[in-house]
C-alpha positions in Angstrom: -3.0 2.4 21.5 -1.8 1.5 18.1 -4.9 1.0 15.4 -4.6 -3.1 13.9 -5.3 -4.2 10.1 -8.7 -5.1 10.9 -9.7 -1.5 12.1 -7.7 0.0 9.2 -9.6 -2.5 6.6 -12.8 -1.4 8.4 -12.1 2.1 8.0 -11.5 1.7 4.0 -14.6 -0.3 3.7 -16.6 1.9 5.4 -14.9 5.3 3.7 -15.2 2.8 0.2 -19.5 2.4 1.1 -20.1 6.0 1.7 -18.8 7.1 -1.6 -20.6 4.8 -3.2 -17.6 3.0 -4.5 -17.2 -0.7 -2.4 -15.1 -3.0 -4.3 -13.7 -0.3 -6.5 -11.7 1.6 -3.4 -9.5 0.2 -0.4 -8.7 -3.2 -2.1 -6.1 -4.5 -4.6 -8.3 -6.1 -7.2 -8.6 -5.9 -11.2 -10.4 -2.8 -11.7 -10.1 -1.2 -8.5 -8.3 2.1 -7.6 -5.3 1.0 -5.8 -1.6 3.2 -5.3 0.8 0.5 -3.6 3.8 1.6 -2.1 6.0 -1.7 -1.5 8.8 -1.7 1.3 10.7 -4.7 2.9 8.8 -4.2 6.7 6.6 -2.7 8.9 6.6 1.4 8.0 4.5 1.5 11.4 7.1 -0.2 13.8 9.8 1.7 11.8 9.1 4.7 9.4 12.7 4.9 8.1 11.6 1.5 6.2 10.1 4.5 4.3 13.5 5.4 3.0 14.7 2.6 0.9 10.9 2.0 -0.8 11.4 -0.9 -3.8 8.5 0.3 -5.7 4.9 2.3 -6.4 1.9 0.9 -8.3 0.5 4.5 -9.6 -2.6 4.2 -11.4 -1.8 0.6 -12.9 1.7 1.4 -13.8 5.3 0.0 -12.2 7.4 2.6 -10.9 10.9 0.6 -9.8 13.6 1.9 -7.8 16.5 -0.4 -9.3 18.8 1.1 -6.7 16.5 -0.4 -3.6 15.8 -3.5 -5.9 19.6 -4.6 -6.2 20.7 -4.7 -2.7 18.3 -3.9 0.3 14.8 -5.3 -0.6 13.8 -9.2 -0.8 11.7 -8.7 -3.9 
């Protein structure tokens, strides 16, 4: 049985609380630690979606994939 979004959110919340970093881990918010990979679709449904990453945000800095952004992704 696949893990649902609410279950994932709960796991991140519990991990952040355990590490005494609630509000800074497992959330996307100003001042929080968040690395983001943007893709057009759900990689849990189709892992090949990860072959066309639009951008990655690491430590607050955005790294764009100009090739993917030009033709395949909606953002």
